[in-house]
C-alpha positions, 0 to 999 in steps of 0.5 A: 137183440142178435149177438153179432160177435163171432166166437173163436173155436176153442181147442179142448184142453186135452187136445191142446196139451197133447199137441204141445207135448208132441211139439216139445217131444219133437224138439227134444228128439231133434236136439238129441241128434246133436249129442253122442249116442255111443262112445265107440265108432265101431257102430256104423256111422260114427255116432260119437261126435257131439254137435255133428249128427252122423249115420242113423242120427241124420235119419232121426234128425229128418224124422224129428224135423218133419214131426215138428213141422207137422206139429206146428202146422197143427198149431196153425202157424202161418205158411205151414198149412200146405203141409197138411191140406187134409187137416188130419192128425193121422199124418202127424201120428205116422211121421212120429211113429216113423221117427220113433221106429228109426230111433229105437231101432238104432238104440237097440242095434247099438245095444245088440252089436256092442254088447248091452245098453251100457254102450249108450251115451246120454244122447241115446237115452234122451233120443229114445225117451223123447221119441217115445213121448212124441209118439204117446202125445200124438196118440192123444190127438183126435184121429180120423177113423173109418165109419165101417162098423165091420172094420176091426181096429187092426184093419183101421190102423193098417188102413191109416198106414197104407192110405186106404180110405179117402180124406176130404181135402181142403180147397187148395189156393190156385197157383200160377202155372210157373209155380206149379211147374216149380213144385213138380220139379222140386218134387222130383229133385227131392225124390232123386236126393232121397233115392241116392241117399238110400242106395248109398246107405250102409246096411244098418243105416238102410234099415232106419232109412227104410222105416222112416221112408215107409212111414213118410210115404204113408204120411204124405198120403194121409196129409193129402200132399200126394193128392195135391201133387197127383193133381198137378202132374195130371194137369202138366203131364208133359212137364212131369214126364220131362222132369221124371226123365231128367231126374233119373238121368241126373242120377250118375252125377250124384255118385262118386263111384260106379258101385251104386251106379251098377246097382241102379243099372241092375235095378233098371234091367230088373224093372224093365223085365218086370214091366214086360211080364206085367203085359202077360200077367197084369193085362192079359192075366196069363200066369207065366212062371218061366218068363226069365227064360226070354231074358236069357234068350235075348242075353245069349243071342246078344252075347253070341253075335257081339264079338265075344272070344268064346262065341262059336259064330265068329260075328260082331254085330253093332249094338243096334243089330245085336239088340234087334237080333236078341229081341227077334229071337225072344219073339220067335221063342215066345211064339213057338212056346205060346202057340201050342200052350196058350190054349191052356188056362190057369195052373196048367199054363203055369206048369207048362211055362215053368217047364219051359224055363227049366228046359231053357236053363238045362239046354244052355248048360248042355250045348257045350260040345260034349252033351250037345252041339258046341254053341253056348260053352255049356255051364261056363257060359259066354264070357268076354263080351266086349263093351258097346261102341255106339256111333264111336261112343265107347261105353266101357270108357270114362267120360267127362261131362260138365266137369264130372268124370263118369265111369263106364256104368253111367253110360250103361245106366243112360242106355238102360234108361232109354230102354226103360222109357221105350218099354214104358211107352210101349206098355202105355200105348198097348194098354190103352189100345183096342188090344189092351182092352181085349187083354183086360177082357180076357183077364177078367172073364175069358169065356165072356170075352170069347162070347163077345167076339174076341179071339182069345187065343190070338190076343193071348199070343200077342201078349205073350210075344210082346212080353217076350220081346221086351224081355229079350231087349233088356237081356241084350243090355244085361249081357254087355253090362255083366260081360258074361252070360251063364245058365245059372243066371236064369232060374225059377227061384234063386237067392238074387233077382232076376228070377221068375219068382222075383219077377212075378213077385215084383209085378204083384207087389207093385201092382198088376196092370199099372206102369209105376207098380212093377217099376217100384216093386222091382226096385224094392225087391232088388234093393232090399235083399242087397242091403239086408245081407247082414241079416244072413239066414234071417234075411228071407224070413223077414222078407217073406213076413213082410210080403205076407203082411203086405199081400194080406192088407194090401193085396192090390199092390203098392200102386193099386189099379183102380179096378182091382182096388175096388174088387179087393176092398169091395166090403170097405165101400158098403155104406153104413146104414143110417140110424132109425128115426124115432117115432117122434121124429117120424111123426114130425116129418109126417105132420110137416108133409101133411 
């Protein structure tokens, strides 16, 4: 007689204990944020109040809450299964690790800045112990592991953190179209809130935010939520574009002052120029080390024709004419520089473009009426660039919209957002066009592309000219935002972006040949140095180490181009050989075949 009773899967006792300990530890970590962590408010964020989390306690609170939610999802609590569609414990481990990192960073920072662990209140010790217990318990859960025998344990760990290697997702329950659109809108709203919070965070608080954000992104990847959201955005592409633009445009309404709005404007300028460089480096494969000079050409041109009191031309173009003039000047310089040099390849082209960048900076410094003609006012630059006035709209004045009073930099933020959207559209259209495919062919193998009938010189010159034009367009806005233009702003490598070295790093770090990659890379490279100024002399040391590690274990960039991801991780795709069958099994198969 056949037993028709279904057996309920039994969770092994060690796994059940580890999951329970993870849940309890997350609850204890969350509760610790409502206790005082130190006795003095000298540490940023005021962590002395009991019952009201502040500063870095808020970040630990968020991390502990997310850890608890993922732990409860692992217990099978109804309504939380959507958090971890992949069904992997790696997501729980990653968010527990992020919470641990943020909490212990805070405890160590308190002890270091205030002079010892004696400055910790009981809440700080409870938080440190609870987050450690949560992490150790999460390590006791069975984790998804790679099947490649050639992979080292370190490689596996980093693969888990950066999301290398796929995870089989559970079949999602179909949602109605209106619910899918709401999910997309909610995702961008959360992204706007997180970005605003990160920009407003103080230096020490920003480090904790960065730790949790990095592990949070890895958690979303390993849980499968990123794949789910990507599927929704692909299906509703137009809605995604509208939601992304609306979320970005709403940023000034989340700010109380112009301080961080100005930072956002500078990020958009840097990101737009990096996206223009991505045409040259990412698509066409041309190593340009003097690209920041085209930004300077556009900025100087706009400064000289926009009515500055220091301009020697004595003209005042409207903004649209100044923008077109700056873009055209950069285009002309791109063609003049590219025509005689683009027949070179590799390191030789890089050296020539590096020389062009330095020649531009030195020339702008010498056109002062003494060392050369009086055009750019020499090292003093072109100051007193007036604010824009576009169809009667004064960009330098405050405006009230919907009861919100917005400063002048909010106006420039929206203007630069439109420029960024224009550059993104041009890049997307060009990259998917016939000329874009020719650029990729030149990048992969110029000799083979030429043999197939592609005019390599003409194709490279078009890429060089287009990249220069986009940089010049961004430069025209930069000149009006900063109200002055000086030669020292356009160097190969400087302490702050934009410089040619930072632009190239943004493209490579973000992901060459992609749209979101350079935008994300430029944002990280601009925000992180700005927020880590308290590290003083160690800032570039830690920053350089982070870049080295990322390029070692994620060489294709944060947002990977599929072609380059396959090239860089070709060895990871080697199938594991199946175990040899025993003679008995082989004999059985032969007998069955007979």
